FIMIGU-572996 format. One line per field, with one value per residue: x negated, y, z negated of N, C-alpha, C in turn; residue number from 1. Coordinates in Angstrom, 1 decimal, decimal comma. Atoms other than C-alpha are relative to their C-alpha. Layout:
BEGIN
n.X: c(X ...) .
n.Y: c(Y ...) .
n.Z: c(Z ...) .
ca.X: c(X ...) .
ca.Y: c(Y ...) .
ca.Z: c(Z ...) .
c.X: c(X ...) .
c.Y: c(Y ...) .
c.Z: c(Z ...) .
n: c(NUM ...) .
***
This chain:
BEGIN
n.X: c(-0,7 0,6 -0,9 0,5 0,4 -1,1 -1,0 0,0 -0,8 -0,8 -0,7 -1,4 -0,4 -1,5 -0,6 -1,1 0,6 0,7 -0,9 -0,6 1,1 0,1 -1,1 0,2 1,0 -0,6 -0,8 0,8 1,3 1,1 0,0 1,0 -0,8 0,8 0,2 0,6 1,0 0,1 0,6 0,5 1,3 0,2 0,3 -1,0 -0,6 -1,5 -0,5 -1,4 -0,5 -1,3 -0,8 0,4 0,0 -1,3 0,0 0,5 1,1 1,3 0,0 0,3 1,3 1,1 0,5 -1,2 -0,8 0,4 -0,9 -1,4 -0,5 0,4 1,3 0,1 0,2 1,2 1,2 0,0 0,3 1,5 0,8 -0,2 0,7 1,4 0,3 0,0 0,6 -1,1 -1,3 -0,8 0,7 -0,7 0,4 1,1 1,3 0,1 1,1 -0,3 0,8 -0,4 1,1 -0,5 -1,3 -0,2 -1,4 -0,2 -1,4 -0,2 -0,1 0,8 -0,7 -1,4 -1,1 -1,3 -0,9 0,9 -0,2 0,7 -0,5 0,9 1,1 1,0 0,8 1,0 1,1 0,9 0,6 1,4 0,7 -0,1 0,8 1,4 0,1 0,0 1,3 1,0 -0,3 0,5 1,4 0,6 -0,3 -1,3 -0,7 -1,4 -0,7 -1,2 -0,9 -1,2 -1,2 -0,1 0,7 1,5 0,2 0,0 1,1 1,2 0,0 0,3 1,5 0,7 -0,4 -0,9 -1,4 -0,8 -0,8 0,9 0,4 -1,2 0,1 -0,8 0,7 0,7 0,6 1,4 0,3 1,4 0,0 1,3 0,9 0,3 -0,8 -1,4 -0,9 -1,0 -1,1 -0,7 -0,9 0,6 -0,3 -0,7 -0,9 -1,2 0,2 0,3 -1,1 -1,1 0,6 0,4 1,4 0,3 1,4 0,5 0,2 1,2 1,2 0,2 0,7 1,4 0,7 0,3 1,2 1,2 0,3 0,5 1,3 0,9 0,2 0,7 1,3) .
n.Y: c(1,2 1,2 1,1 1,3 0,8 0,9 -0,8 -0,1 -1,1 0,2 1,3 0,2 1,4 0,1 -0,6 -1,0 -1,3 -0,6 -0,6 -1,2 -1,0 -0,5 -0,9 -1,2 -0,7 -0,6 -1,0 -1,0 0,3 -0,5 0,8 1,1 1,2 1,3 0,4 -1,1 0,5 -0,5 -1,3 -0,3 0,5 1,5 0,7 -0,6 0,8 0,1 0,2 -0,2 0,7 -0,3 0,9 -0,2 -1,4 -0,6 -0,5 -1,3 -0,2 0,6 0,4 -1,2 -0,6 1,0 0,2 0,4 -0,9 -1,3 -0,6 0,1 -0,2 1,1 -0,3 -1,1 0,5 0,8 -0,8 -1,0 0,8 0,4 -1,1 -0,3 0,9 -0,1 0,9 -0,7 -1,4 -1,0 0,5 0,4 0,5 -0,6 0,5 0,9 -0,7 -1,0 0,1 0,8 1,2 0,8 0,5 1,1 0,4 0,3 0,2 0,8 0,5 1,4 0,1 -1,1 -0,7 -0,4 0,9 -0,7 -0,2 0,2 1,3 1,1 1,3 0,9 0,5 -1,1 -0,1 1,1 -0,2 -1,1 0,3 0,3 -1,2 -0,3 1,0 -0,4 -1,2 0,3 0,6 -1,1 -0,8 0,8 0,2 -1,3 -0,4 -0,6 0,4 -0,4 0,0 -0,7 0,4 -0,9 0,7 1,5 0,6 -0,1 0,9 1,4 0,1 0,2 1,4 0,9 -0,1 0,6 1,4 0,2 0,0 -1,2 0,2 0,0 -1,4 -0,8 -1,4 -0,9 -1,3 -0,2 1,3 0,2 1,4 0,4 0,9 0,6 -0,4 -1,4 -0,8 0,0 -0,5 -0,9 -0,2 -1,2 -0,3 -0,7 -1,4 -0,5 -1,1 0,5 0,3 -1,2 -0,8 0,6 0,0 1,4 -0,2 -1,4 -0,4 0,5 1,4 0,3 -0,4 0,9 1,2 -0,4 -0,2 1,3 0,5 -0,7 0,4 1,4 -0,1 -0,6 0,9 1,1 -0,4) .
n.Z: c(0,4 -0,4 -0,5 0,4 -1,2 -0,5 -0,6 -1,5 -0,4 -1,2 0,2 -0,6 0,3 0,3 -1,3 0,3 0,4 -1,1 -0,9 0,6 0,0 -1,4 -0,2 0,8 -0,6 -1,2 0,5 0,7 -0,5 0,9 1,2 0,2 -0,5 0,0 1,4 0,8 0,9 1,4 0,2 1,3 0,5 -0,3 1,2 0,9 1,1 -0,2 -1,3 -0,1 -1,1 -0,4 -0,9 -1,4 -0,5 -0,3 -1,4 -0,2 1,0 -0,4 -1,4 -0,7 0,4 0,1 1,4 0,9 0,8 -0,4 -1,0 0,2 1,4 0,9 0,6 0,9 1,4 0,1 0,0 1,1 1,2 0,0 0,3 1,4 0,8 -0,3 -1,0 -1,3 0,0 -0,2 0,4 -1,1 -1,1 -1,1 -1,3 0,1 -0,1 1,0 0,9 1,1 0,3 1,1 0,9 0,8 -0,5 -1,4 -0,4 -1,2 -0,2 -0,2 -1,5 -0,5 -1,2 0,2 -0,4 -0,2 1,2 1,2 0,5 -0,7 0,1 0,8 -0,8 -0,2 1,2 0,1 -1,0 0,5 1,3 -0,1 0,2 1,4 0,7 -0,1 0,8 1,4 0,2 0,1 1,1 1,2 -0,1 0,3 1,4 0,2 1,2 0,0 -1,3 0,2 -1,2 -0,1 -0,5 0,0 -1,1 0,3 1,1 -0,5 -0,9 0,8 0,6 -1,1 -0,3 1,1 0,0 1,2 -0,3 0,4 1,2 1,1 0,3 -0,5 0,0 0,9 0,1 1,2 0,4 -0,1 -0,1 -0,1 -1,2 -0,2 1,0 0,0 -0,9 0,4 -1,0 0,6 -0,9 0,0 -1,1 -1,1 0,1 -1,2 0,2 0,5 1,5 0,8 0,0 0,8 1,3 0,3 0,4 0,3 0,1 1,3 -0,1 -0,8 0,8 1,1 -0,5 -0,3 1,3 0,6 -0,7 0,5 1,4 0,0 -0,7 1,0 1,2 -0,4 -0,5) .
ca.X: c(-12,4 -13,9 -12,2 -12,5 -14,1 -11,0 -8,8 -7,9 -6,8 -5,4 -3,7 -0,6 0,0 3,6 5,5 8,5 6,3 4,0 6,9 8,4 5,1 5,0 8,4 7,6 4,4 6,4 8,8 6,1 2,9 0,9 1,7 -0,9 1,6 -0,9 -1,8 -2,7 -5,9 -6,4 -7,5 -9,8 -12,7 -14,0 -15,2 -12,0 -10,8 -7,2 -5,6 -2,2 -0,1 2,9 5,4 4,6 3,9 6,8 7,9 7,1 4,5 1,6 2,7 2,4 -0,8 -2,7 -3,2 -1,0 1,7 0,7 3,1 6,4 8,4 7,2 3,7 4,6 5,0 2,2 -0,5 0,6 0,4 -3,0 -4,3 -2,9 -4,7 -8,0 -7,8 -7,4 -9,2 -5,9 -2,3 -1,1 -2,2 -1,4 -3,4 -6,0 -8,7 -8,0 -10,4 -8,6 -10,7 -9,8 -12,1 -11,7 -8,6 -7,6 -4,3 -3,0 0,3 1,6 2,4 0,0 2,5 5,7 8,7 12,1 14,4 11,4 12,2 9,5 10,6 9,3 7,2 5,6 4,7 3,1 1,2 -0,2 -1,0 -4,4 -5,5 -4,2 -5,8 -9,2 -8,6 -7,8 -10,9 -13,1 -11,3 -12,0 -15,5 -16,2 -14,9 -11,3 -9,0 -5,6 -3,2 -0,3 2,5 5,3 8,5 9,5 8,1 4,6 4,8 5,6 3,0 0,3 1,4 1,4 -2,2 -3,2 -1,5 1,1 4,8 7,3 9,2 6,1 5,6 9,1 9,2 10,4 9,6 7,0 6,0 2,4 1,2 -2,2 -3,0 -6,7 -9,7 -9,8 -7,2 -3,6 -0,7 1,5 5,0 6,7 9,7 8,7 8,3 10,6 12,9 15,9 14,5 13,3 16,4 18,8 16,6 16,0 12,4 11,6 8,3 8,1 8,7 6,0 3,5 4,1 3,0 -0,1 -0,9 -0,7 -3,1 -5,6 -5,3 -5,8 -8,8 -10,4 -9,9 -11,7 -14,8) .
ca.Y: c(6,2 2,8 0,0 -3,5 -6,0 -8,2 -5,3 -5,3 -1,9 -3,3 -6,4 -7,6 -10,9 -10,1 -9,7 -7,9 -5,3 -4,9 -4,2 -1,8 0,1 0,3 1,9 4,3 5,3 6,0 8,1 9,9 9,9 11,8 9,3 6,8 3,9 1,1 -0,9 1,4 0,7 0,8 4,1 5,0 3,7 0,3 -0,4 0,7 -0,6 0,1 -1,2 0,2 -2,0 -0,7 -2,2 -0,9 2,3 4,7 5,9 9,5 9,0 6,6 5,4 9,0 10,0 6,8 6,9 5,1 7,1 10,2 12,6 11,6 11,7 8,4 9,8 12,8 11,1 8,7 11,2 13,7 11,0 9,7 13,2 13,8 10,7 11,5 9,0 11,6 14,9 16,6 16,3 15,7 13,8 15,7 14,1 11,4 14,0 16,2 16,6 14,3 11,6 8,8 7,8 4,4 3,8 2,3 2,1 -0,5 -2,1 -5,6 -5,2 -3,0 -2,1 -0,2 -2,5 -1,6 -0,2 -0,5 -4,2 -6,7 -10,2 -13,0 -14,4 -11,0 -10,7 -14,1 -13,3 -10,1 -11,7 -12,8 -9,2 -8,6 -11,9 -10,6 -7,2 -8,8 -11,0 -8,0 -6,1 -8,9 -9,4 -5,6 -5,7 -4,5 -4,8 -3,3 -4,1 -1,6 -3,0 -0,8 -2,8 -6,5 -7,1 -5,9 -7,8 -11,1 -10,4 -10,1 -13,3 -15,0 -13,8 -15,1 -18,4 -18,0 -18,7 -15,8 -17,5 -17,6 -13,8 -12,2 -8,6 -6,0 -2,3 -1,7 -5,4 -6,4 -9,8 -11,4 -12,9 -13,6 -13,3 -9,6 -8,6 -7,5 -6,9 -3,9 -3,6 -0,4 0,5 1,8 5,6 6,0 8,9 6,7 5,5 8,9 10,8 8,3 8,5 4,7 5,8 9,0 10,9 10,0 6,3 6,2 8,1 5,7 2,8 4,6 5,7 2,1 1,1 3,8 2,8 -0,9 -0,1 2,1 -0,6 -3,2 -1,2) .
ca.Z: c(6,3 6,2 8,1 6,6 8,9 9,0 10,1 13,8 15,0 18,2 16,7 18,7 16,9 16,1 19,5 18,0 16,3 19,3 21,5 19,1 18,8 22,6 22,6 19,8 21,6 24,8 22,8 20,8 22,8 20,1 17,4 16,1 16,8 16,1 13,1 10,2 8,3 4,6 3,2 0,3 -1,8 -0,7 -4,2 -5,9 -9,3 -8,2 -5,1 -4,2 -1,9 -0,1 2,4 5,9 7,8 8,1 11,5 11,1 8,3 8,6 12,0 13,1 11,2 11,0 7,2 4,6 3,0 4,9 6,6 5,2 2,0 0,6 0,0 -2,0 -5,4 -4,7 -3,9 -6,5 -9,2 -8,0 -8,1 -11,6 -12,9 -11,2 -8,3 -5,5 -4,7 -3,8 -4,6 -1,1 2,0 5,2 8,0 8,6 9,2 6,2 3,3 0,9 -0,8 -3,1 -6,0 -7,5 -5,5 -2,2 -0,4 2,0 3,2 3,2 6,9 8,9 11,8 11,8 11,7 13,1 10,4 8,0 7,6 8,6 9,2 7,0 9,8 10,3 6,7 6,8 10,0 8,5 5,2 6,5 6,4 2,9 1,7 3,0 1,3 -2,0 -1,7 -1,2 -3,9 -6,5 -5,3 -5,8 -9,4 -8,8 -11,8 -11,0 -8,2 -8,1 -5,8 -4,6 -4,2 -4,0 -0,5 -1,4 -4,7 -2,9 -0,2 -2,8 -4,5 -1,1 -0,5 -3,9 -3,4 -6,2 -6,2 -6,5 -9,3 -11,5 -11,3 -10,9 -9,8 -12,3 -12,4 -15,1 -15,4 -15,8 -14,6 -15,2 -11,8 -12,0 -14,3 -15,2 -12,6 -13,4 -11,1 -11,9 -10,5 -9,5 -7,4 -4,0 -4,0 -1,0 -0,4 -1,2 -4,6 -5,7 -4,6 -6,2 -9,3 -9,2 -9,5 -11,3 -11,5 -15,2 -14,5 -11,9 -14,0 -16,9 -14,7 -13,5 -17,0 -18,2 -15,5 -16,6 -20,2 -19,4 -17,1 -19,8 -22,5 -20,4 -19,4) .
c.X: c(-0,7 1,0 -0,6 -0,3 1,1 1,1 -0,2 0,9 0,9 0,8 1,4 0,5 1,4 0,7 1,0 -0,6 -0,8 0,9 0,6 -1,0 -0,1 1,1 -0,2 -1,1 0,5 0,8 -0,8 -1,5 -1,2 -0,1 -1,1 0,6 -0,9 -0,1 -0,7 -1,0 0,1 -0,7 -0,6 -1,3 -0,1 -0,4 0,9 0,3 1,5 0,3 1,5 0,5 1,4 0,6 -0,6 -0,1 1,4 -0,1 -0,6 -1,1 -1,3 0,0 -0,3 -1,5 -1,1 -0,6 1,2 0,6 -0,4 0,9 1,4 0,3 -0,6 -1,4 -0,1 -0,2 -1,3 -1,3 -0,1 -0,4 -1,5 -0,9 0,1 -0,9 -1,5 -0,4 -0,2 -0,5 1,0 1,3 0,9 -0,9 0,8 -0,3 -1,2 -1,3 0,0 -1,1 0,3 -0,9 0,5 -1,2 0,5 1,3 0,0 1,4 0,2 1,5 0,0 0,0 -0,7 0,7 1,4 1,0 1,3 0,8 -0,8 0,2 -0,8 0,7 -0,9 -1,2 -1,1 -0,8 -1,0 -1,1 -1,0 -0,7 -1,5 -0,8 0,0 -0,8 -1,5 -0,2 -0,1 -1,3 -1,1 0,2 -0,5 -1,5 -0,7 0,4 1,4 0,8 1,5 0,6 1,4 0,9 1,3 1,1 -0,2 -0,8 -1,5 -0,4 -0,1 -1,1 -1,3 0,0 -0,3 -1,5 -0,8 0,3 0,9 1,4 0,7 0,6 -0,9 -0,4 1,2 -0,3 0,9 -0,8 -0,6 -0,7 -1,5 -0,3 -1,5 -0,2 -1,4 -0,9 -0,3 0,8 1,5 0,8 1,1 1,1 0,6 1,0 -0,8 0,3 0,6 0,9 1,3 -0,1 -0,2 1,3 1,2 -0,4 -0,2 -1,4 -0,2 -1,5 -0,5 -0,2 -1,2 -1,3 -0,2 -0,7 -1,4 -0,8 -0,3 -1,2 -1,3 -0,4 -0,6 -1,5 -1,0 -0,3 -0,9 -1,4 -1,1) .
c.Y: c(-1,2 -1,1 -1,3 -0,8 -0,9 0,8 0,1 1,1 -0,2 -1,3 0,0 -1,4 -0,2 0,6 1,0 1,4 0,6 0,7 1,2 1,1 0,6 1,0 1,3 0,9 0,7 1,2 1,2 -0,2 0,5 -0,8 -1,1 -1,3 -1,2 -0,5 1,1 -0,7 0,4 1,3 0,1 -0,7 -1,5 -0,7 0,4 -1,0 -0,1 -0,1 0,2 -0,7 0,4 -1,0 0,0 1,4 0,5 0,6 1,3 0,4 -0,7 -0,4 1,2 0,5 -1,0 -0,2 -0,4 1,1 1,5 0,6 -0,1 0,0 -1,0 0,3 1,1 -0,4 -0,7 0,8 1,0 -0,7 -0,4 1,2 0,4 -0,9 -0,2 -1,0 0,7 1,5 1,1 -0,6 -0,4 -0,5 0,5 -0,6 -0,9 0,7 1,2 -0,3 -0,9 -1,2 -0,7 -0,5 -1,1 -0,6 -0,3 -0,3 -0,8 -0,3 -1,5 -0,3 1,3 0,8 0,4 -1,0 0,7 0,0 -0,2 -1,4 -1,0 -1,3 -0,9 -0,5 1,0 0,3 -1,1 0,2 1,0 -0,3 -0,4 1,2 0,4 -1,0 0,4 1,3 -0,3 -0,8 0,9 0,8 -0,7 -0,1 1,3 0,4 0,6 -0,7 0,2 0,0 0,7 -0,3 0,8 -0,8 -1,5 -0,6 0,0 -0,9 -1,5 -0,2 -0,2 -1,4 -1,0 -0,1 -0,7 -1,5 -0,4 -0,1 1,2 -0,3 0,0 1,4 0,8 1,5 0,7 1,3 0,1 -1,3 -0,1 -1,5 -0,2 -1,0 -0,6 0,5 1,5 0,9 -0,1 0,6 0,9 0,3 1,4 0,0 0,8 1,5 0,6 1,1 -0,5 -0,2 1,3 1,0 -0,5 -0,1 -1,5 0,0 1,5 0,3 -0,6 -1,5 -0,4 0,3 -0,9 -1,3 0,3 0,3 -1,3 -0,6 0,7 -0,4 -1,4 0,0 0,5 -1,0 -1,2 0,3 -0,5) .
c.Z: c(0,4 0,3 -0,4 1,2 0,5 0,7 1,5 0,4 1,2 -0,1 0,6 -0,3 -0,2 1,2 -0,3 -0,4 1,1 1,0 -0,5 0,0 1,4 0,3 -0,7 0,7 1,3 -0,4 -0,7 0,4 -0,9 -1,3 0,0 0,6 0,3 -1,4 -0,8 -1,0 -1,4 -0,1 -1,5 -0,3 0,2 -1,2 -1,1 -1,1 0,1 1,4 0,0 1,3 0,3 1,0 1,4 0,3 0,3 1,4 0,2 -1,1 0,5 1,4 0,9 -0,2 0,1 -1,3 -0,8 -0,8 0,3 1,0 -0,1 -1,5 -1,0 -0,7 -1,0 -1,4 -0,1 -0,1 -1,1 -1,3 0,0 -0,3 -1,5 -0,9 0,5 1,2 1,4 -0,2 0,2 -0,2 1,1 1,1 1,3 1,3 -0,2 0,0 -1,0 -1,0 -1,2 -0,2 -1,2 -0,7 -0,9 0,4 1,5 0,3 1,2 0,0 0,2 1,5 0,6 1,2 -0,5 0,4 0,3 -1,3 -1,3 -0,7 0,8 -0,2 -0,8 0,7 0,2 -1,2 -0,2 1,0 -0,5 -1,3 0,0 -0,3 -1,5 -0,9 0,0 -0,9 -1,5 -0,4 -0,2 -1,2 -1,3 0,0 -0,4 -1,4 -0,2 -1,1 0,0 1,3 -0,3 1,3 -0,1 0,7 0,1 1,2 -0,2 -1,1 0,5 1,0 -0,7 -0,6 1,1 0,3 -1,1 -0,2 -1,2 0,5 -0,6 -1,4 -1,3 -0,4 0,5 0,0 -0,9 -0,2 -1,4 -0,5 0,3 0,0 0,1 1,1 0,3 -1,1 0,1 1,0 -0,4 1,2 -0,7 1,0 -0,1 1,2 1,0 -0,1 1,3 -0,3 -0,7 -1,5 -0,8 0,0 -0,8 -1,5 -0,5 -0,5 -0,2 -0,1 -1,4 0,0 0,7 -0,7 -1,2 0,5 0,3 -1,3 -0,7 0,7 -0,5 -1,4 0,0 0,6 -1,0 -1,1 0,4 0,6 -0,8) .
n: c(1 2 3 4 5 6 7 8 9 10 11 12 13 14 15 16 17 18 19 20 21 22 23 24 25 26 27 28 29 30 31 32 33 34 35 36 37 38 39 40 41 42 43 44 45 46 47 48 49 50 51 52 53 54 55 56 57 58 59 60 61 62 63 64 65 66 67 68 69 70 71 72 73 74 75 76 77 78 79 80 81 82 83 84 85 86 87 88 89 90 91 92 93 94 95 96 97 98 99 100 101 102 103 104 105 106 107 108 109 110 111 112 113 114 115 116 117 118 119 120 121 122 123 124 125 126 127 128 129 130 131 132 133 134 135 136 137 138 139 140 141 142 143 144 145 146 147 148 149 150 151 152 153 154 155 156 157 158 159 160 161 162 163 164 165 166 167 168 169 170 171 172 173 174 175 176 177 178 179 180 181 182 183 184 185 186 187 188 189 190 191 192 193 194 195 196 197 198 199 200 201 202 203 204 205 206 207 208 209 210 211 212 213 214 215 216 217) .
***
């Protein structure tokens, strides 16, 4: 896994999150319990942006969407469309590789109750801004955002207003020259079990991304 130069694995700039991670580490000594780095191809055409690490998922394993329910649909779909070498992500040291795809989060640290505060999203946005800059510089073309918080964090990093690009599942926004933002509901346990987000719905979004990327090659 390549760690971007702007990423700080020991960042403690958000006091509430830092204190919470200290508590989690005390309760679960074997957990990663630190900021979680992006994962995948550094020259990706597709960048997936989630909300934040999950307590027993990325916060445990140290890889985005790995080790909990939220990653099941994501990695299975990425594998189906050729972005992942395997249909599931089990641990940070497994053999899974992403091709043409990179995964990150709007907030790099586990927030209490999975709800980062607005100030924490703003504080962490410097890292996302750097990631998006490198993504565009390397020819990236598709941003897949999972949920409203990730959507708004990306807009913040790009310097746009939320009202100009409203979130809606399946929506596609042109946010820069050659770069499109694709909205999807987050693939959380709640959304998938309540059928707010189905496998078909999610695959339709990723299929649209693949079609658009193929058409602009």
